[in-house]
C-alpha angles and dihedrals in degrees: 000000000000092000091052091051094052092046091052092047092049091050090055098044099041097075092051091048091052093047092050090057095050115102097228118183117250104236091191093069128056112253106241139146090234137023113286116258107172138031117197111206143194124200108215096180090061087072092066099041118119088248093033125193141179099248133190132172145179131218119206121200121223124180121334102310110009130090139165125215134194131189136187130188136181131191139171138196095262094059097046110115094201110090095198089053092054089053094055094076138017089235138351144173129203128209119186131180138177132189119191142180119202137192117195120214096215092234128112124180120201134157089008091296126105119236133183116245138178128218133314085033125070142029121331146181118219143182115214134192115203134198133179132173125191114197116192144166109225135185104231144129123262132186119237129211093012125181128171091353094307121110128199093222143340126243126199121207147104113297134179113247138166141201131197135206123199124189146170125203138182107215138195119197150147130226121197142168122269108216107234128175109273092347129066098174093102111106137195117211118197124180146161126197145177132210141102141288132209116213121198126204121255111277131194113255091231100061092178092074116098096226139138125213114229109214142147113269089225093058116119091234088067100033095055097054115117141047119316139174113264137202123196125194128169154129132231133194115222142183123207119231 
């Protein structure tokens, strides 16, 4: 009876003992010969934005949980996929930039089980500063030789102008490994954030001119000036270096 008990116990425990000794790869962490330092990123959703840009970024790791990230994007009228947007102006360019600080929580949940993870993998909280500038050439009327709201005459033509947007967001996100054949250093970064944005009116590129733009008070360029609540949502594709 005792021999039968020990044989049954050994048959149950042996598979777990063998599995525990196997050196299985950790799919939650990029396979590298040294700790990761950089993550190069691409923002695919920036291509379909109203003021779309080609946008790349880089995340730099510092310490055990903290990172900083910077992004830069550029777009022009010819690459904009929205036909109505291309008709708004004769020509335009878009510059977009983001600067971000992150703190990773060290937790990663997958397959309904919690795991421990180290940056750049896992959940994170971030603070982001945002900037966008839209430079255009617009056919409009401007007042010349203006003083105290009165202009000597008005001139109609095509003039270079620009508009800026500043913003600040608190973001929550998660970055995890995309399993790829023979390489698991590809990452997917998903986030959502809340904050505010400040929109400025269109200004003439030559600010030294004493001019006044003549425009309809119902125009969106006037109506959207000010500070407004903002929501940011996005994904990025990254590669660990």
